[in-house]
Kinemage of the C-alpha trace (Angstrom):
@kinemage 1
@onewidth
@group {chain A} dominant
@subgroup {mainchain}
@vectorlist {calphas} color= white
{ca met a 1} P 28.489 9.539 1.529
{ca gln a 2} L 25.760 6.876 2.376
{ca asn a 3} L 25.629 5.111 5.720
{ca asp a 4} L 26.136 1.284 5.125
{ca asp a 5} L 23.315 0.477 7.580
{ca ile a 6} L 20.750 2.401 5.582
{ca pro a 7} L 19.899 0.745 2.386
{ca asp a 8} L 19.575 3.042 -0.775
{ca leu a 9} L 16.112 4.503 -0.397
{ca gly a 10} L 15.645 4.922 -4.190
{ca ala a 11} L 16.322 1.248 -4.814
{ca arg a 12} L 13.942 0.332 -1.899
{ca lys a 13} L 11.225 2.606 -3.265
{ca lys a 14} L 11.670 0.956 -6.709
{ca leu a 15} L 11.459 -2.469 -4.996
{ca ala a 16} L 8.077 -1.308 -3.215
{ca lys a 17} L 6.672 -0.389 -6.647
{ca thr a 18} L 7.784 -3.647 -8.197
{ca leu a 19} L 6.232 -5.671 -5.319
{ca ala a 20} L 2.891 -3.901 -5.636
{ca gln a 21} L 2.844 -4.353 -9.437
{ca lys a 22} L 3.633 -8.082 -8.991
{ca leu a 23} L 0.819 -8.351 -6.340
{ca leu a 24} L -1.581 -6.832 -8.707
{ca lys a 25} L -0.652 -9.251 -11.393
{ca asp a 26} L -0.644 -12.261 -9.134
{ca ala a 27} L -4.092 -11.303 -7.752
{ca gly a 28} L -5.488 -10.810 -11.290
{ca val a 29} L -6.267 -7.099 -10.835
{ca lys a 30} L -6.644 -5.493 -14.228
{ca thr a 31} L -8.705 -2.331 -13.857
{ca ala a 32} L -9.397 0.439 -11.514
{ca pro a 33} L -10.626 0.772 -8.806
{ca ile a 34} L -8.373 -1.663 -7.229
{ca ser a 35} L -10.264 -4.278 -5.276
{ca leu a 36} L -8.568 -4.625 -2.009
{ca gln a 37} L -10.887 -7.560 -1.302
{ca gln a 38} L -9.326 -9.354 -4.285
{ca ile a 39} L -5.885 -8.528 -3.113
{ca ile a 40} L -6.549 -9.702 0.470
{ca glu a 41} L -8.160 -12.955 -0.673
{ca his a 42} L -5.065 -13.669 -2.739
{ca leu a 43} L -2.790 -12.986 0.238
{ca gln a 44} L -4.855 -15.043 2.568
{ca gly a 45} L -3.649 -18.261 0.919
{ca ile a 46} L 0.014 -17.175 1.448
{ca tyr a 47} L 0.051 -15.454 4.881
{ca ser a 48} L -3.239 -16.487 6.631
{ca leu a 49} L -4.047 -12.767 6.411
{ca asp a 50} L -6.841 -11.305 8.401
{ca val a 51} L -7.959 -7.705 8.249
{ca lys a 52} L -9.981 -6.163 11.101
{ca arg a 53} L -11.528 -2.885 11.957
{ca ile a 54} L -10.118 -1.593 15.291
{ca gln a 55} L -11.050 1.280 17.623
{ca ala a 56} L -7.954 3.471 18.065
{ca ser a 57} L -7.134 7.146 18.727
{ca glu a 58} L -7.230 9.378 15.816
{ca lys a 59} L -3.491 9.402 15.617
{ca val a 60} L -3.345 5.621 14.906
{ca ser a 61} L -4.248 4.659 11.232
{ca gly a 62} L -3.400 0.989 11.495
{ca leu a 63} L -1.110 -1.704 12.453
{ca ile a 64} L 0.108 -5.096 11.476
{ca val a 65} L 0.947 -8.094 13.589
{ca val a 66} L 2.870 -10.895 12.156
{ca cys a 67} L 3.286 -14.303 13.834
{ca lys a 68} L 5.814 -16.878 12.640
{ca asp a 69} L 6.166 -20.327 13.786
{ca val a 70} L 7.951 -23.397 12.317
{ca asp a 71} L 5.377 -24.301 9.682
{ca ser a 72} L 3.448 -21.080 9.004
{ca glu a 73} L 2.970 -17.451 9.191
{ca tyr a 74} L -0.070 -15.578 10.345
{ca ala a 75} L -0.735 -11.866 9.772
{ca thr a 76} L -3.431 -9.477 10.995
{ca ile a 77} L -3.945 -5.965 9.770
{ca gly a 78} L -5.937 -3.578 11.914
{ca phe a 79} L -7.307 -0.343 10.467
{ca asn a 80} L -8.928 2.567 12.374
{ca gly a 81} L -12.657 2.220 11.712
{ca asn a 82} L -13.140 5.841 12.471
{ca his a 83} L -11.135 7.121 9.645
{ca pro a 84} L -12.620 8.068 6.295
{ca trp a 85} L -13.102 5.311 3.777
{ca cys a 86} L -10.181 6.319 1.453
{ca arg a 87} L -7.900 6.706 4.443
{ca arg a 88} L -8.824 3.094 5.511
{ca arg a 89} L -8.048 1.777 2.084
{ca phe a 90} L -4.642 3.536 2.042
{ca thr a 91} L -3.880 2.201 5.476
{ca ile a 92} L -4.696 -1.446 4.631
{ca ala a 93} L -2.540 -1.101 1.372
{ca his a 94} L 0.334 0.516 3.445
{ca glu a 95} L 0.168 -2.243 5.928
{ca ile a 96} L 0.276 -4.871 3.236
{ca gly a 97} L 3.469 -3.108 2.042
{ca his a 98} L 5.004 -3.634 5.488
{ca leu a 99} L 4.171 -7.343 5.247
{ca leu a 100} L 5.572 -7.882 1.727
{ca leu a 101} L 8.511 -5.659 2.249
{ca gly a 102} L 9.544 -7.630 5.231
{ca his a 103} L 9.611 -4.709 7.676
{ca asp a 104} L 10.331 -5.791 11.267
{ca cys a 105} L 8.370 -3.678 13.723
{ca val a 106} L 11.203 -3.773 16.182
{ca lys a 107} L 14.142 -2.968 13.734
{ca asp a 108} L 12.268 -0.934 11.010
{ca gln a 109} L 10.295 1.735 12.846
{ca ser a 110} L 11.986 4.411 10.685
{ca thr a 111} L 11.005 7.016 8.236
{ca his a 112} L 12.535 4.864 5.548
{ca ser a 113} L 10.232 1.914 6.208
{ca glu a 114} L 7.194 4.230 6.324
{ca ala a 115} L 8.211 5.861 3.017
{ca glu a 116} L 8.592 2.458 1.380
{ca ala a 117} L 5.236 1.280 2.659
{ca asn a 118} L 3.646 4.559 1.432
{ca val a 119} L 5.267 4.074 -2.077
{ca phe a 120} L 3.948 0.475 -2.069
{ca ala a 121} L 0.408 1.546 -1.131
{ca gly a 122} L 0.315 4.345 -3.749
{ca glu a 123} L 1.387 1.911 -6.468
{ca leu a 124} L -1.031 -0.651 -5.346
{ca leu a 125} L -4.089 1.703 -5.117
{ca val a 126} L -3.067 3.865 -8.269
{ca pro a 127} L -0.744 1.683 -10.407
{ca thr a 128} L 1.378 3.813 -12.630
{ca ala a 129} L 0.405 1.808 -15.707
{ca phe a 130} L -3.361 2.404 -15.001
{ca ile a 131} L -3.045 6.096 -14.282
{ca lys a 132} L -0.916 6.838 -17.355
{ca lys a 133} L -3.875 5.450 -19.420
{ca asp a 134} L -6.694 7.093 -17.259
{ca phe a 135} L -5.193 10.567 -16.669
{ca pro a 136} L -5.273 11.762 -20.449
{ca arg a 137} L -8.791 10.557 -20.693
{ca leu a 138} L -10.224 12.145 -17.462
{ca met a 139} L -7.748 14.829 -16.513
{ca asp a 140} L -9.931 15.837 -13.524
{ca leu a 141} L -8.506 15.345 -10.064
{ca lys a 142} L -11.941 14.762 -8.381
{ca glu a 143} L -13.077 12.150 -11.160
{ca leu a 144} L -9.701 10.271 -10.968
{ca ser a 145} L -9.817 10.166 -7.013
{ca lys a 146} L -13.295 8.842 -7.158
{ca leu a 147} L -12.421 6.215 -9.827
{ca tyr a 148} L -9.388 5.060 -7.807
{ca arg a 149} L -11.204 5.443 -4.432
{ca val a 150} L -8.288 7.457 -3.023
{ca ser a 151} L -7.860 10.843 -1.486
{ca asp a 152} L -7.114 13.922 -3.647
{ca gln a 153} L -3.711 14.050 -1.813
{ca thr a 154} L -2.947 10.351 -2.593
{ca leu a 155} L -3.761 10.944 -6.276
{ca thr a 156} L -1.822 14.219 -6.454
{ca ile a 157} L 1.267 12.570 -4.957
{ca lys a 158} L 0.871 9.723 -7.534
{ca leu a 159} L 0.381 12.038 -10.503
{ca met a 160} L 3.629 13.924 -9.505
{ca asp a 161} L 5.441 10.748 -9.076
{ca ala a 162} L 4.389 9.477 -12.415
{ca arg a 163} L 5.331 12.904 -13.959
{ca leu a 164} L 1.857 13.484 -15.262
{ca val a 165} L 1.633 16.959 -13.660
């Protein structure tokens, strides 16, 4: 039996993937590696989005602050500048997921919202349609990770999710 207060996680994960795919299309991204700069520039026109390197403890990967007023919405994503490059890319994509999924930091600090943002980030950085074309051609984890600019762990999760391994 499902708790009425918790939305169907499968449906929410599907929504996260769909939002990531729509963002890629709307931003005009057609090939790997995914340009986060292109994604951010597209979102800046909608959300007045700013992305900044922050100094934080090793445990903090990133954060997002959204301010809404009557006429506009401003969002700032902070990512831990001490983390490896691939981790920073995933963190930025993850925080964009929180923004587009409408997660409220007060109400949505749950494993569900974190899982949804992770699914969004995985689909944004390694789109299923792209990896299904690239995997048969390369079939090498290190080469694919390098192509998509993600960690081996992120790529492995995506390959399993896409049922390619």
